[in-house]
C-alpha positions as CSV (number, residue, x, y, z in Angstrom):
1,X,0.0,0.0,0.0
2,X,1.5,3.3,-1.0
3,X,2.1,6.1,1.6
4,X,-0.7,8.3,0.3
5,X,-3.3,5.6,0.8
6,X,-1.9,4.6,4.2
7,X,-2.1,8.2,5.3
8,X,-5.7,8.4,4.1
9,X,-6.7,5.3,6.0
10,X,-5.1,6.7,9.1
11,X,-7.1,9.8,8.8
12,X,-10.3,7.8,8.5
13,X,-9.5,5.7,11.5
14,X,-8.7,8.7,13.7
15,X,-11.8,10.7,12.7
16,X,-15.0,10.3,14.8
17,X,-18.2,12.1,15.4
18,X,-18.3,14.9,17.9
19,X,-19.3,13.8,21.5
20,X,-20.0,10.2,20.5
21,X,-19.8,7.8,23.5
22,X,-17.3,5.2,22.7
23,X,-16.8,2.4,25.2
24,X,-16.3,-1.3,25.5
25,X,-18.7,-4.3,25.5
26,X,-18.6,-4.6,29.3
27,X,-20.9,-1.6,29.5
28,X,-23.8,-3.5,28.0
29,X,-26.1,-6.4,28.8
30,X,-28.4,-8.0,26.3
31,X,-31.2,-5.6,25.4
32,X,-29.5,-2.5,26.7
33,X,-29.3,0.5,24.4
34,X,-27.2,3.7,24.3
35,X,-28.4,7.3,24.7
36,X,-26.3,10.2,23.6
37,X,-27.3,13.9,24.0
38,X,-27.2,17.1,26.0
39,X,-28.7,20.6,26.1
40,X,-26.7,23.8,26.4
41,X,-27.0,27.5,26.8
42,X,-25.9,27.9,23.2
43,X,-28.5,28.1,20.3
44,X,-29.8,24.7,19.1
45,X,-30.7,22.5,17.6
46,X,-29.8,19.7,20.0
47,X,-29.8,16.0,19.1
48,X,-30.5,12.8,20.9
49,X,-29.2,9.5,19.5
50,X,-30.5,6.0,20.4
51,X,-28.6,2.8,19.4
52,X,-28.3,-0.8,20.4
53,X,-25.2,-3.1,20.1
54,X,-25.8,-5.8,17.6
55,X,-23.2,-8.4,18.7
56,X,-21.9,-8.4,22.2
57,X,-19.5,-11.3,21.4
58,X,-17.8,-9.4,18.5
59,X,-14.6,-7.4,18.8
60,X,-16.4,-4.5,17.1
61,X,-19.1,-2.7,18.9
62,X,-21.5,-2.3,16.0
63,X,-24.9,-0.9,16.6
64,X,-28.3,-0.4,15.1
65,X,-30.7,2.6,15.6
66,X,-33.4,2.3,18.2
67,X,-36.7,3.9,17.2
68,X,-38.7,5.9,19.6
69,X,-42.4,6.9,19.5
70,X,-41.6,10.2,21.3
71,X,-38.5,12.0,22.7
72,X,-39.1,15.0,24.9
73,X,-36.7,17.5,26.6
74,X,-38.2,19.2,29.6
75,X,-37.1,21.7,32.3
76,X,-38.2,22.4,35.8
77,X,-40.1,25.6,34.8
78,X,-42.6,23.7,32.7
79,X,-41.1,24.3,29.3
80,X,-40.7,21.2,27.0
81,X,-40.2,20.3,23.4
82,X,-40.9,17.1,21.5
83,X,-38.0,16.3,19.2
84,X,-38.5,15.6,15.5
85,X,-37.4,12.4,13.9
86,X,-34.5,12.9,11.4
87,X,-34.1,9.1,10.9
88,X,-34.6,6.1,13.1
89,X,-32.5,6.6,16.2
90,X,-31.8,10.3,15.6
91,X,-34.0,13.0,17.1
92,X,-33.5,16.8,16.9
93,X,-35.0,20.0,18.4
94,X,-36.0,22.9,16.2
95,X,-33.4,25.6,15.7
96,X,-35.5,28.1,17.6
97,X,-36.9,25.7,20.1
98,X,-36.0,25.0,23.7
99,X,-32.7,26.4,24.9
100,X,-30.8,25.8,28.1
101,X,-30.7,28.5,30.8
102,X,-28.2,28.7,33.6
103,X,-29.9,27.7,36.9
104,X,-32.6,25.5,35.4
105,X,-32.8,21.7,35.5
106,X,-33.3,19.6,32.4
107,X,-34.2,16.0,31.7
108,X,-35.3,13.9,28.7
109,X,-38.1,11.4,28.4
110,X,-37.9,8.6,25.8
111,X,-40.9,6.5,24.9
112,X,-40.0,3.6,22.6
113,X,-42.3,2.0,20.1
114,X,-42.7,-0.9,22.5
115,X,-44.3,1.4,25.1
116,X,-41.2,1.3,27.4
117,X,-40.5,4.7,28.9
118,X,-37.0,5.9,30.1
119,X,-36.4,9.2,31.9
120,X,-33.1,10.8,32.9
121,X,-32.6,12.5,36.3
122,X,-32.8,16.3,36.3
123,X,-29.5,17.9,35.5
124,X,-28.7,21.5,36.7
125,X,-27.2,23.8,34.1
126,X,-24.3,25.4,35.9
127,X,-22.5,28.6,34.7
128,X,-19.0,28.4,33.3
129,X,-16.0,30.8,32.8
130,X,-14.4,31.9,29.6
131,X,-11.7,30.3,27.4
132,X,-9.0,33.0,27.6
133,X,-6.5,32.0,25.0
134,X,-5.7,29.2,22.5
135,X,-2.3,28.8,20.9
136,X,-0.4,26.3,18.8
137,X,3.3,25.5,18.6
138,X,4.9,23.7,15.6
139,X,6.9,20.7,16.9
140,X,8.7,17.7,15.5
141,X,9.2,14.2,16.8
142,X,11.5,11.4,15.6
143,X,10.1,8.0,16.4
144,X,12.4,5.0,16.8
145,X,11.3,3.8,13.4
146,X,9.9,5.8,10.5
147,X,10.4,9.4,9.4
148,X,10.2,12.5,11.5
149,X,6.7,13.5,12.4
150,X,5.6,17.2,12.4
151,X,2.5,18.9,13.9
152,X,1.2,21.5,16.3
153,X,0.8,21.1,20.0
154,X,-2.4,23.0,21.1
155,X,-2.7,24.5,24.6
156,X,-5.2,26.8,26.2
157,X,-5.8,29.1,29.2
158,X,-9.3,29.4,30.8
159,X,-11.0,30.7,33.9
160,X,-13.7,29.1,36.1
161,X,-14.4,30.0,39.6
162,X,-16.1,26.8,40.8
163,X,-17.4,23.5,39.7
164,X,-16.4,20.9,37.2
165,X,-15.5,21.5,33.6
166,X,-14.8,19.5,30.5
167,X,-12.7,20.9,27.6
168,X,-13.6,19.8,24.1
169,X,-11.3,20.1,21.1
170,X,-12.5,20.1,17.5
171,X,-10.2,20.6,14.5
172,X,-11.7,21.3,11.1
173,X,-10.2,21.2,7.6
174,X,-11.5,21.2,4.0
175,X,-11.2,18.3,1.6
176,X,-12.1,17.8,-2.0
177,X,-13.4,14.8,-4.0
178,X,-14.4,14.3,-7.6
179,X,-17.8,12.7,-7.8
180,X,-18.2,13.7,-11.5
181,X,-15.7,10.9,-12.2
182,X,-17.8,8.3,-10.4
183,X,-18.3,5.1,-12.4
184,X,-20.9,2.4,-12.3
185,X,-20.1,0.0,-10.8
186,X,-17.2,1.6,-9.0
187,X,-14.1,1.9,-11.2
188,X,-15.7,0.3,-14.2
189,X,-15.5,1.9,-17.7
190,X,-19.1,3.3,-17.5
191,X,-19.2,6.9,-16.2
192,X,-22.0,7.6,-13.7
193,X,-21.4,11.0,-12.2
194,X,-23.1,11.6,-8.8
195,X,-26.2,13.8,-9.2
196,X,-24.8,16.3,-6.8
197,X,-21.6,16.7,-8.8
198,X,-23.1,19.3,-11.2
199,X,-22.2,17.2,-14.2
200,X,-23.8,14.5,-16.4
201,X,-22.4,12.0,-18.8
202,X,-23.5,12.6,-22.4
203,X,-23.6,9.2,-24.2
204,X,-23.7,10.7,-27.6
205,X,-20.6,12.9,-27.3
206,X,-19.0,10.7,-24.7
207,X,-18.1,13.6,-22.4
208,X,-19.1,15.2,-19.2
209,X,-21.6,18.1,-19.5
210,X,-21.8,20.8,-16.8
211,X,-25.3,21.3,-15.6
212,X,-24.8,23.2,-12.3
213,X,-22.7,23.8,-9.2
214,X,-21.2,20.8,-7.4
215,X,-22.7,20.5,-3.9
216,X,-20.7,17.4,-2.8
217,X,-17.1,18.2,-4.0
218,X,-16.0,20.1,-1.0
219,X,-16.5,19.0,2.6
220,X,-15.3,20.0,6.1
221,X,-13.9,17.2,8.2
222,X,-13.7,17.2,12.0
223,X,-10.9,15.9,14.2
224,X,-12.2,15.3,17.7
225,X,-10.8,14.4,21.2
226,X,-9.2,11.0,21.6
227,X,-10.6,11.1,25.1
228,X,-12.5,13.6,27.3
229,X,-10.3,16.4,28.8
230,X,-11.4,17.0,32.3
231,X,-10.4,19.6,34.9
232,X,-9.5,17.1,37.7
233,X,-6.0,16.6,36.1
234,X,-5.2,20.3,36.1
235,X,-4.2,22.8,38.8
236,X,-6.4,25.8,39.1
237,X,-4.7,29.0,40.5
238,X,-7.0,31.9,41.5
239,X,-9.8,30.5,39.3
240,X,-7.5,30.1,36.2
241,X,-6.2,27.1,34.3
242,X,-3.0,27.8,32.4
243,X,-1.1,26.0,29.7
244,X,-3.6,23.1,29.5
245,X,-2.6,20.7,26.7
246,X,-5.8,20.3,24.7
247,X,-4.9,18.7,21.3
248,X,-2.4,17.8,18.6
249,X,-2.7,18.6,14.9
250,X,-0.6,16.5,12.5
251,X,1.0,18.6,9.8
252,X,0.1,16.6,6.7
253,X,-1.1,16.8,3.1
254,X,-4.7,16.1,4.1
255,X,-5.3,18.7,6.8
256,X,-3.2,21.5,5.1
257,X,-3.8,20.9,1.4
258,X,-6.0,24.0,1.4
259,X,-3.5,25.8,3.8
260,X,-6.1,26.3,6.5
261,X,-7.1,24.5,9.7
262,X,-9.6,25.6,12.3
263,X,-9.2,24.8,16.0
264,X,-12.2,25.3,18.3
265,X,-11.8,24.8,22.1
266,X,-14.9,24.7,24.2
267,X,-15.2,24.9,28.0
268,X,-18.3,23.1,29.3
269,X,-19.8,23.2,32.8
270,X,-20.7,19.8,34.4
271,X,-22.5,18.7,37.5
272,X,-20.6,16.3,39.8
273,X,-22.7,13.4,38.4
274,X,-22.0,14.3,34.7
275,X,-18.3,14.8,35.6
276,X,-18.2,11.3,37.1
277,X,-19.7,9.9,33.8
278,X,-17.1,11.5,31.6
279,X,-14.3,10.5,34.0
280,X,-15.3,6.8,33.5
281,X,-15.2,7.3,29.8
282,X,-11.8,8.9,30.0
283,X,-10.5,6.2,32.4
284,X,-11.7,3.4,30.1
285,X,-9.9,5.0,27.1
286,X,-6.7,5.3,29.1
287,X,-6.9,1.8,30.4
288,X,-7.1,0.3,26.8
289,X,-3.5,1.4,26.3
290,X,-2.3,-0.1,29.6
291,X,-2.2,-3.9,30.0
292,X,-1.9,-3.6,33.8
293,X,-5.0,-1.5,34.3
294,X,-8.1,-3.5,35.3
295,X,-11.2,-3.5,33.1
296,X,-13.8,-1.0,34.2
297,X,-17.4,-2.0,34.8
298,X,-20.7,-0.7,33.6
299,X,-21.0,2.9,32.6
300,X,-22.7,5.3,34.9
301,X,-26.2,6.2,33.7
302,X,-28.8,8.7,34.8
303,X,-31.7,6.9,33.1
304,X,-34.4,4.8,34.9
305,X,-37.6,3.1,33.8
306,X,-40.7,2.2,35.7
307,X,-41.9,-0.3,33.1
308,X,-38.9,-2.0,31.5
309,X,-36.2,-4.4,32.8
310,X,-33.8,-3.0,30.2
311,X,-31.2,-0.3,30.8
312,X,-30.7,2.9,28.9
313,X,-26.9,3.4,29.1
314,X,-25.7,7.0,28.9
315,X,-26.0,10.4,30.5
316,X,-28.2,13.2,29.4
317,X,-26.7,16.4,30.8
318,X,-27.0,20.2,30.7
319,X,-24.0,22.5,30.1
320,X,-23.0,26.1,29.7
321,X,-20.4,26.5,26.9
322,X,-17.8,29.2,26.2
323,X,-15.4,28.8,23.3
324,X,-12.5,30.3,21.4
325,X,-11.4,29.7,17.8
326,X,-7.9,29.7,16.4
327,X,-7.0,29.3,12.7
328,X,-3.7,27.7,11.6
329,X,-2.1,28.4,8.3
330,X,0.4,26.3,6.4
331,X,2.6,29.4,6.8
332,X,2.7,28.7,10.6
333,X,4.9,25.6,9.9
334,X,8.6,25.8,9.1
335,X,8.1,23.3,6.3
336,X,6.1,23.3,3.1
337,X,2.9,21.2,2.9
338,X,3.8,17.6,1.8
339,X,2.6,17.0,-1.8
340,X,0.3,14.1,-2.7
341,X,2.0,11.0,-4.1
342,X,-0.7,10.4,-6.7
343,X,-3.4,12.4,-8.5
344,X,-6.4,11.9,-6.2
345,X,-8.7,11.9,-9.2
346,X,-7.4,8.4,-10.1
347,X,-8.3,6.9,-6.7
348,X,-11.8,5.3,-6.5
349,X,-12.3,6.6,-2.9
350,X,-12.1,10.2,-4.2
351,X,-14.6,9.6,-6.9
352,X,-17.4,9.5,-4.3
353,X,-19.4,12.3,-2.7
354,X,-17.1,14.0,-0.2
355,X,-19.2,13.1,2.8
356,X,-19.2,9.4,1.8
357,X,-15.4,9.4,1.2
358,X,-14.5,10.9,4.6
359,X,-15.7,10.0,8.0
360,X,-17.2,12.8,10.1
361,X,-17.5,15.1,7.1
362,X,-20.1,17.7,6.3
363,X,-21.0,19.5,3.1
364,X,-21.6,22.7,5.2
365,X,-18.7,24.6,6.8
366,X,-18.8,25.5,10.5
367,X,-20.2,28.9,11.2
368,X,-16.8,30.2,12.3
369,X,-15.1,29.2,9.0
370,X,-13.9,32.4,7.3
């Protein structure tokens, strides 16, 4: 496998969806399902995901969506909103719907198609301080084997007077694919441009005809935390956290091909119970790299049911969020961006729609993208 394809596969493996709960099989019993979601003081929409593992004996924790008859977010002041179904297992509030307010308590009620009902315990939305500064330093590292690796160490300063916090890192970069070159079946001799490519194949002239703008050629891909970053590992001085390591950005052809990389660091308030949940997630992730660490047991959950023996695994929480954005340029490095080994147009993977070729990719740029 050539170095370009190896690098692409590595990027795919490292990518993941923002705030997904990733844990081991020991967290689940037969029939249990996973709940992911939160509400914040930032504008919505907010999403709730429901999924169930398909094979507890497998080495891969695959899952299938869990359908619900009704999913509702409620607060202690009488406000509530029924979430709309985007697809089975994915539920979303309206953009101008319910929004978290500091000092209020929130919980979610889930009614499955079977009539089983699960409710989370009320979670207080606590205030949070500001992210004061985010910075990046270009560094190099020479492993025992292989070439020297280059990238940016990202650190931050923040303030928070009291309570528990989580820091969330998201890095975003732009990618390009060539769906007008798509063939049917893949890599055959019969052109079949994707409808979103803005081009069609004319069988009479045997050429591509432009019919409109491509809406799936450019995507924005997110890098996310390898594990939750929590405040218990950092010393706070007079309400300030300083020089907190928050992420690493590899300097490679994928992330800096368009010479621009966006870093977003968020500081999120947590209750003691929510903090304990994310600490278990962090400890599990750290334990997987240490053969001498014991396996952790079942995940903490704040869901109960009065009419079902099954468990809803997860933690619906409320959080205040403050963030800061930093843009990196290829000019911030002391080296030029590495060139591609091959013309990406010739690789089948890059002849797909961009959000199908890349994991955790969106056709819409983040609102902060300039």
